[in-house]
MARKOL-335480 format. One line per 4 residues: number of its first residue (from 0); their letters; for each residue x, y, z of C-alpha. Coordinates in Angstrom, 1 decimal, always signed. Example, Ala and Ser with C-alpha at 12.3 -4.5 7.8 and 13.67 -1.06 7.14 Angstrom:
BEGIN
0> as> +12.3,-4.5,+7.8 ~ +13.7,-1.1,+7.1
END
This chain:
BEGIN
0> mfnf> +97.4,+128.4,+100.4 ~ +100.2,+129.4,+102.6 ~ +103.6,+130.2,+101.1 ~ +106.9,+130.6,+103.0
4> nldt> +109.8,+132.4,+101.3 ~ +112.7,+130.1,+101.9 ~ +115.2,+132.9,+100.9 ~ +114.3,+134.6,+104.1
8> qlhn> +113.1,+131.7,+106.2 ~ +115.8,+129.1,+105.5 ~ +119.5,+129.1,+104.4 ~ +118.6,+127.9,+100.9
12> tfnt> +122.1,+127.0,+99.6 ~ +121.9,+123.4,+98.5 ~ +125.2,+121.9,+97.2 ~ +124.2,+119.4,+94.5
16> qliy> +127.8,+118.2,+94.2 ~ +128.2,+117.1,+97.8 ~ +127.9,+113.5,+99.0 ~ +125.5,+113.9,+102.0
20> dflv> +125.5,+111.7,+105.1 ~ +121.8,+112.0,+105.6 ~ +119.5,+113.4,+102.9 ~ +115.8,+114.2,+103.8
24> iggg> +113.2,+113.9,+101.1 ~ +110.1,+115.8,+102.3 ~ +109.6,+119.0,+104.3 ~ +106.9,+118.1,+106.8
28> psgl> +107.3,+117.7,+110.6 ~ +109.2,+114.4,+110.3 ~ +111.6,+115.7,+107.7 ~ +112.2,+119.0,+109.4
32> nasi> +112.8,+117.4,+112.8 ~ +115.1,+114.7,+111.3 ~ +117.3,+117.4,+109.6 ~ +117.8,+119.1,+113.0
36> yahr> +118.7,+115.9,+114.7 ~ +121.1,+114.9,+111.8 ~ +122.8,+118.3,+112.0 ~ +123.2,+118.1,+115.7
40> lgmt> +124.7,+114.6,+115.4 ~ +127.4,+116.0,+113.0 ~ +126.0,+114.6,+109.8 ~ +126.0,+116.6,+106.6
44> tgii> +122.3,+116.9,+105.8 ~ +119.9,+118.7,+103.5 ~ +116.2,+118.8,+102.6 ~ +114.5,+118.2,+99.2
48> tydi> +110.9,+119.2,+99.3 ~ +108.1,+120.5,+97.1 ~ +105.9,+122.0,+99.8 ~ +107.7,+123.0,+103.0
52> ggql> +105.4,+122.2,+105.9 ~ +103.5,+119.5,+104.0 ~ +99.9,+118.6,+105.1 ~ +100.4,+120.6,+108.3
56> lntn> +99.6,+123.7,+106.4 ~ +96.1,+122.3,+105.7 ~ +95.4,+122.0,+109.4 ~ +93.6,+124.8,+111.2
60> dvdn> +93.6,+124.5,+114.9 ~ +96.5,+122.5,+116.6 ~ +95.9,+122.0,+120.3 ~ +97.7,+118.7,+121.0
64> ylgl> +101.3,+119.5,+120.3 ~ +103.2,+119.5,+123.6 ~ +104.2,+123.0,+124.8 ~ +102.4,+124.8,+122.0
68> pndt> +98.7,+124.9,+122.8 ~ +96.1,+126.8,+120.8 ~ +98.3,+127.0,+117.7 ~ +97.5,+126.6,+114.0
72> gsgl> +99.1,+124.5,+111.3 ~ +100.7,+127.5,+109.6 ~ +101.8,+128.9,+113.0 ~ +103.4,+125.6,+113.9
76> tekf> +105.1,+125.4,+110.5 ~ +106.6,+128.9,+111.0 ~ +108.0,+127.8,+114.3 ~ +109.5,+124.6,+112.8
80> ishv> +111.1,+126.6,+109.9 ~ +112.5,+129.1,+112.4 ~ +114.1,+126.3,+114.3 ~ +115.6,+124.7,+111.2
84> kqfe> +116.8,+128.1,+110.1 ~ +119.0,+128.4,+113.2 ~ +121.2,+125.6,+111.8 ~ +121.4,+126.9,+108.3
88> ipvl> +120.3,+123.5,+106.9 ~ +120.3,+123.7,+103.1 ~ +116.9,+123.2,+101.3 ~ +115.9,+122.5,+97.8
92> dkiy> +112.3,+123.8,+97.5 ~ +109.7,+123.3,+94.8 ~ +111.5,+120.2,+93.6 ~ +110.2,+116.6,+93.0
96> vdki> +112.2,+113.4,+93.3 ~ +111.6,+111.2,+90.3 ~ +113.3,+108.1,+91.5 ~ +116.0,+106.7,+93.9
100> tkdn> +118.6,+104.1,+93.2 ~ +121.5,+102.6,+95.2 ~ +125.0,+101.8,+93.9 ~ +128.2,+101.1,+95.7
104> nlfq> +126.6,+102.0,+99.1 ~ +125.5,+105.4,+97.8 ~ +122.0,+106.5,+97.1 ~ +121.3,+108.4,+93.9
108> iyln> +118.4,+110.8,+94.1 ~ +117.1,+111.8,+90.6 ~ +115.3,+115.2,+90.6 ~ +112.8,+116.5,+88.2
112> ngdi> +115.2,+119.4,+87.2 ~ +117.7,+116.9,+85.9 ~ +120.1,+117.0,+88.9 ~ +121.3,+113.8,+90.7
116> iqsk> +122.1,+114.1,+94.4 ~ +124.2,+111.4,+96.2 ~ +123.9,+110.5,+99.9 ~ +125.1,+107.7,+102.2
120> tvll> +121.6,+107.5,+103.9 ~ +118.2,+108.8,+103.0 ~ +115.0,+109.6,+104.9 ~ +111.7,+109.3,+103.0
124> stgs> +109.2,+111.7,+104.5 ~ +107.0,+112.8,+101.6 ~ +103.7,+112.4,+103.5 ~ +100.4,+111.9,+101.9
128> tpkk> +97.8,+113.6,+99.7 ~ +93.9,+113.6,+99.8 ~ +92.0,+110.7,+98.3 ~ +89.5,+111.4,+95.6
132> lgip> +86.0,+110.1,+95.3 ~ +86.6,+108.8,+91.8 ~ +83.3,+109.8,+90.5 ~ +82.2,+111.5,+87.2
136> gedi> +82.7,+115.3,+87.2 ~ +85.3,+115.2,+90.0 ~ +88.3,+116.0,+87.8 ~ +86.3,+118.4,+85.6
140> fdak> +85.3,+120.6,+88.6 ~ +88.6,+120.3,+90.5 ~ +89.2,+123.9,+91.8 ~ +85.9,+124.9,+90.2
144> gisy> +83.7,+124.1,+93.2 ~ +85.6,+121.0,+94.3 ~ +88.3,+121.3,+97.0 ~ +90.3,+119.0,+99.2
148> caic> +91.3,+121.7,+101.7 ~ +88.6,+123.5,+103.8 ~ +90.9,+125.9,+105.6 ~ +92.5,+126.9,+102.3
152> dapf> +89.3,+127.5,+100.3 ~ +86.5,+128.1,+102.9 ~ +86.5,+132.0,+102.5 ~ +85.5,+131.5,+98.8
156> ykdk> +82.2,+130.0,+99.9 ~ +81.0,+132.8,+102.1 ~ +77.2,+132.7,+102.5 ~ +76.9,+129.6,+100.2
160> hvvv> +75.7,+126.1,+100.6 ~ +78.5,+123.5,+100.6 ~ +78.8,+119.7,+101.0 ~ +81.5,+117.8,+102.8
164> aggg> +82.1,+114.2,+101.7 ~ +83.3,+112.0,+104.5 ~ +82.7,+110.9,+108.1 ~ +86.0,+110.8,+109.8
168> nsai> +87.9,+113.5,+111.8 ~ +89.1,+115.4,+108.7 ~ +85.5,+115.6,+107.4 ~ +84.0,+116.9,+110.6
172> esal> +86.9,+119.4,+111.1 ~ +86.3,+120.6,+107.5 ~ +82.6,+121.1,+108.2 ~ +83.3,+123.1,+111.3
176> dlak> +85.8,+125.3,+109.5 ~ +83.4,+125.8,+106.6 ~ +80.6,+126.7,+108.9 ~ +82.5,+129.9,+109.9
180> wakk> +81.9,+131.1,+106.3 ~ +79.2,+129.2,+104.5 ~ +75.5,+129.8,+104.9 ~ +74.9,+126.0,+105.3
184> vtvi> +77.1,+122.9,+105.4 ~ +75.8,+119.4,+104.7 ~ +78.0,+116.4,+105.6 ~ +77.3,+113.4,+103.4
188> qrsk> +78.7,+110.1,+104.6 ~ +78.1,+106.7,+102.9 ~ +78.0,+104.8,+106.2 ~ +78.3,+105.9,+109.9
192> frad> +80.4,+108.6,+111.4 ~ +83.9,+107.5,+112.5 ~ +85.0,+110.9,+113.9 ~ +86.0,+111.5,+117.5
196> kill> +83.2,+112.1,+119.9 ~ +84.2,+115.7,+120.8 ~ +84.2,+116.7,+117.1 ~ +80.8,+115.2,+116.5
200> enmy> +79.4,+117.0,+119.6 ~ +80.7,+120.3,+118.2 ~ +79.1,+119.5,+114.9 ~ +75.7,+118.6,+116.4
204> kndk> +75.7,+121.9,+118.3 ~ +76.3,+123.9,+115.1 ~ +73.0,+125.1,+113.6 ~ +74.6,+125.7,+110.2
208> idym> +75.6,+122.0,+109.8 ~ +73.3,+119.1,+108.9 ~ +74.2,+115.6,+107.7 ~ +73.0,+112.7,+105.7
212> letq> +74.2,+109.2,+106.6 ~ +74.0,+106.0,+104.5 ~ +74.2,+108.4,+101.5 ~ +76.6,+108.2,+98.6
216> ilev> +77.7,+110.9,+96.1 ~ +77.6,+109.5,+92.6 ~ +78.3,+112.4,+90.3 ~ +79.1,+116.1,+90.2
220> hgrn> +77.2,+118.5,+87.9 ~ +77.6,+122.1,+86.8 ~ +78.5,+124.5,+84.0 ~ +81.5,+126.6,+84.9
224> qvds> +81.2,+125.7,+88.6 ~ +79.6,+123.0,+90.7 ~ +75.9,+123.5,+91.1 ~ +74.5,+120.1,+92.1
228> ltil> +75.3,+116.5,+93.0 ~ +73.6,+113.2,+92.2 ~ +73.3,+111.3,+95.5 ~ +72.1,+107.8,+96.4
232> dkkt> +70.1,+107.1,+99.5 ~ +71.5,+103.6,+100.3 ~ +68.6,+102.8,+102.6 ~ +65.9,+103.2,+99.9
236> nqts> +68.2,+102.8,+96.8 ~ +66.8,+106.0,+95.4 ~ +68.8,+108.7,+93.6 ~ +68.1,+112.4,+93.7
240> nfka> +69.6,+115.7,+92.6 ~ +71.1,+117.7,+95.5 ~ +71.8,+121.5,+95.0 ~ +75.1,+122.7,+96.3
244> dglf> +77.6,+125.5,+95.5 ~ +80.7,+123.5,+96.4 ~ +82.0,+120.0,+97.4 ~ +84.8,+119.5,+99.9
248> vaig> +86.2,+116.0,+99.8 ~ +87.6,+114.7,+103.1 ~ +87.7,+110.9,+102.8 ~ +91.3,+110.2,+103.9
252> mkpn> +94.8,+110.3,+102.6 ~ +97.0,+108.3,+100.3 ~ +100.8,+108.0,+100.9 ~ +103.1,+109.7,+98.4
256> tkfi> +105.0,+106.6,+97.5 ~ +104.6,+106.3,+93.8 ~ +108.1,+107.4,+93.0 ~ +109.6,+104.6,+95.1
260> kdfv> +107.1,+101.9,+94.5 ~ +109.6,+99.8,+92.6 ~ +112.5,+100.5,+95.0 ~ +111.3,+99.8,+98.5
264> tlnd> +108.8,+97.4,+100.0 ~ +105.2,+98.7,+100.5 ~ +102.1,+97.2,+102.1 ~ +98.7,+96.8,+100.5
268> yhev> +97.9,+100.4,+101.3 ~ +101.1,+101.6,+99.5 ~ +102.7,+102.7,+102.7 ~ +106.4,+102.1,+103.3
272> ivns> +107.0,+99.2,+105.7 ~ +109.4,+100.1,+108.5 ~ +110.7,+98.6,+111.7 ~ +111.0,+100.2,+115.1
276> kqet> +114.1,+102.1,+113.9 ~ +112.3,+103.5,+110.9 ~ +114.4,+101.3,+108.7 ~ +113.0,+100.0,+105.4
280> nipg> +114.1,+96.8,+103.7 ~ +117.0,+98.6,+102.1 ~ +120.0,+99.3,+104.4 ~ +120.5,+103.0,+104.9
284> lyaa> +117.0,+103.9,+103.7 ~ +114.6,+105.2,+106.3 ~ +111.0,+106.4,+106.2 ~ +108.9,+108.4,+108.6
288> gdmv> +105.6,+110.3,+108.9 ~ +102.3,+109.8,+107.2 ~ +103.8,+107.6,+104.4 ~ +104.8,+104.7,+106.7
292> dqph> +102.8,+101.7,+107.8 ~ +102.5,+102.9,+111.4 ~ +99.1,+103.8,+113.0 ~ +98.2,+107.2,+114.5
296> kqii> +99.1,+109.8,+111.9 ~ +99.8,+112.7,+114.2 ~ +102.2,+115.7,+114.0 ~ +104.1,+114.9,+117.2
300> iaaa> +104.5,+111.2,+116.2 ~ +105.8,+112.2,+112.7 ~ +108.3,+114.5,+114.3 ~ +109.4,+111.7,+116.7
304> egak> +109.8,+109.3,+113.8 ~ +112.0,+111.7,+112.0 ~ +114.2,+112.1,+115.1 ~ +114.4,+108.3,+115.4
308> aaih> +115.4,+107.9,+111.8 ~ +118.2,+110.4,+112.1 ~ +119.6,+108.8,+115.3 ~ +119.6,+105.3,+113.8
312> anqy> +121.1,+106.6,+110.5 ~ +123.9,+108.1,+112.5 ~ +124.5,+104.7,+114.3 ~ +124.3,+102.9,+111.0
316> lkfk> +127.1,+105.1,+109.5 ~ +129.2,+104.7,+112.7 ~ +128.8,+100.9,+112.5 ~ +130.1,+101.1,+108.9
320> ge> +133.0,+103.2,+110.0 ~ +131.9,+106.3,+108.0
END
């Protein structure tokens, strides 16, 4: 995993007694960009985050961010942090938010360290986390042969045979990353591939990658580490034992909204419902990035949503005369 030392990267002096104008919860592209816009608009702002950079750190090649071609997730994160650092925006790092309430037009943000922060407006930008398969053995072998981040753990599988579960972009990207290290990569997908054509073409050209469609992983086996899987061929309804040294799960993401599920309106996918201004159903509460009910979860879109949220929060405070 990548770690950034905020003592050197950011001005990490967060005043827990201050009533903020615009408090950002989450340190991914949407939250970082929102904090810059808020600061430049003259709002007192700060960031509360557990992982600065968010899911961006789990992305290898980034070639579609305007003006920064041929970059990496960690490289882009460093650039974002460097930009935020210029404005000395305070950051609370390695902290979770337990819950949020609102009273007398002020939001109360309850932290897992016992502190309570107050703010006039809040941006939710906590992103998403990988979905699990939900099969026997998955929790037992988590970090013992099962991983949800190929670029983080691929080097541990040098010259080994690994399986990737999934058929979307993240799964094929994971397979291509793993093929740089592993002896063999098998992609197992329970239906058809859903990935972009260019990714599939790259996979088909890679001699180290094969795939099994209409196949489902039922169980993970091993002693101290993963050594095999039970798989089901859905065409024949036959099960078999499949030898593998590791399993990388890449079947999508789930929004990190559990801490606000009883506070703000969510859709059936547990995403925060927002309008075109990134407003939630609660006045003064905004949401942006992978946790909202908007399509196209992209870095540049998340950053833009963060900017929109800050701009509209500033207008909201001006309208209230604050």
